[in-house]
C-alpha positions as CSV (number, residue, x, y, z in Angstrom):
1,X,-45.3,-44.8,42.8
2,X,-42.9,-42.9,44.8
3,X,-44.7,-44.3,48.1
4,X,-44.0,-47.8,46.8
5,X,-40.5,-47.0,46.7
6,X,-40.1,-45.7,49.9
7,X,-42.1,-48.9,51.2
8,X,-39.7,-51.0,49.6
9,X,-36.6,-49.4,50.8
10,X,-38.1,-49.5,54.2
11,X,-38.8,-53.2,54.1
12,X,-35.2,-53.6,52.6
13,X,-33.9,-51.7,55.8
14,X,-35.8,-53.9,58.2
15,X,-34.4,-57.1,56.4
16,X,-30.7,-55.9,56.2
17,X,-30.7,-55.0,59.9
18,X,-32.3,-58.3,60.8
19,X,-29.6,-59.9,58.7
20,X,-26.9,-58.0,60.4
21,X,-28.3,-59.4,63.8
22,X,-27.8,-62.9,62.4
23,X,-24.2,-62.5,61.6
24,X,-23.5,-60.9,64.8
25,X,-25.2,-63.8,66.3
26,X,-23.0,-66.4,64.4
27,X,-19.9,-64.4,65.6
28,X,-20.8,-64.1,69.2
29,X,-21.2,-67.6,69.2
30,X,-17.7,-68.3,68.3
31,X,-17.4,-68.2,64.6
32,X,-14.9,-66.0,63.3
33,X,-16.0,-66.0,59.5
34,X,-19.3,-64.0,59.8
35,X,-17.7,-61.1,61.2
36,X,-16.6,-59.7,57.7
37,X,-20.2,-60.0,56.6
38,X,-21.3,-58.3,59.8
39,X,-18.9,-55.5,58.9
40,X,-20.1,-55.2,55.1
41,X,-23.8,-55.4,56.1
42,X,-23.3,-52.6,58.5
43,X,-22.1,-50.3,55.8
44,X,-25.1,-51.6,53.3
45,X,-27.3,-51.0,56.2
46,X,-26.2,-47.1,56.6
47,X,-26.1,-46.7,52.8
48,X,-29.7,-48.0,52.7
49,X,-30.6,-45.6,55.6
50,X,-29.1,-42.7,53.7
51,X,-31.3,-43.4,50.7
52,X,-34.4,-43.8,53.0
53,X,-33.7,-40.2,54.2
54,X,-33.4,-38.9,50.6
55,X,-36.5,-40.7,49.3
56,X,-38.7,-39.4,52.2
57,X,-37.3,-35.9,51.6
58,X,-38.3,-36.1,48.0
59,X,-41.9,-37.3,48.9
60,X,-42.4,-35.2,52.0
61,X,-46.0,-33.9,51.5
62,X,-46.3,-34.9,47.9
63,X,-46.9,-38.3,48.6
64,X,-48.2,-37.8,52.1
65,X,-45.0,-38.8,53.8
66,X,-44.9,-37.1,57.4
67,X,-42.1,-35.0,58.7
68,X,-42.0,-37.6,61.8
69,X,-40.7,-40.4,59.2
70,X,-38.1,-38.0,57.9
71,X,-36.8,-36.9,61.5
72,X,-37.1,-40.6,62.4
73,X,-34.8,-41.7,59.4
74,X,-32.3,-38.9,60.4
75,X,-32.2,-40.0,64.0
76,X,-31.8,-43.9,62.7
77,X,-29.0,-42.8,60.3
78,X,-27.5,-41.2,63.4
79,X,-27.8,-44.1,65.6
80,X,-26.5,-46.3,62.8
81,X,-23.3,-44.2,62.5
82,X,-22.8,-44.9,66.4
83,X,-23.5,-48.4,66.0
84,X,-20.8,-48.7,63.4
85,X,-18.4,-46.7,65.5
86,X,-19.2,-48.8,68.7
87,X,-18.8,-52.1,66.7
88,X,-15.3,-51.0,65.5
89,X,-14.3,-49.8,69.2
90,X,-15.8,-53.3,70.4
91,X,-18.1,-51.6,72.8
92,X,-20.5,-54.3,73.0
93,X,-22.3,-53.0,76.2
94,X,-23.6,-50.3,73.6
95,X,-23.4,-51.8,70.2
96,X,-25.8,-54.9,71.3
97,X,-28.4,-53.1,72.7
98,X,-28.4,-50.2,70.2
99,X,-28.7,-52.7,67.6
100,X,-32.1,-54.1,69.2
101,X,-33.2,-50.4,69.4
102,X,-32.5,-49.7,65.7
103,X,-34.2,-52.9,64.7
104,X,-37.3,-51.7,66.6
105,X,-37.2,-48.4,65.2
106,X,-36.8,-49.5,61.5
107,X,-39.2,-52.2,61.7
108,X,-41.9,-49.6,63.2
109,X,-41.0,-47.3,60.3
110,X,-41.8,-50.2,57.7
111,X,-45.1,-51.4,59.3
112,X,-46.4,-47.7,59.6
113,X,-45.6,-47.0,55.8
114,X,-48.4,-49.7,55.0
115,X,-51.1,-48.4,57.4
116,X,-53.7,-45.8,56.4
117,X,-52.7,-42.2,56.9
118,X,-54.0,-40.9,60.4
119,X,-54.3,-44.5,61.8
120,X,-51.3,-44.0,64.2
121,X,-51.7,-41.8,67.4
122,X,-50.1,-38.5,67.1
């Protein structure tokens, strides 16, 4: 049951980050309206990331959750915090590539949660 909750949170996290990029693309194409949704979604993504850490920590070893997922989740949370800061600071040369990296990391975490234990290289 716990692993199913973690998988759901991981998939929601990946979908939220993808949604974030859609709002960013609309904003960068010249539409001013989506910037508020981009900001709100950024804070929602950060909250999901924090809940992911809590759930992964609770399921550590009990449900087969690896320490790497927990550490990876912590690093993603830190990256998302930096992402929010660079967004407010308008540092797009950091903000845009960091968003791509975060999406890749979160997607990899979500996909790996559905693989059999031991099927990933160590």
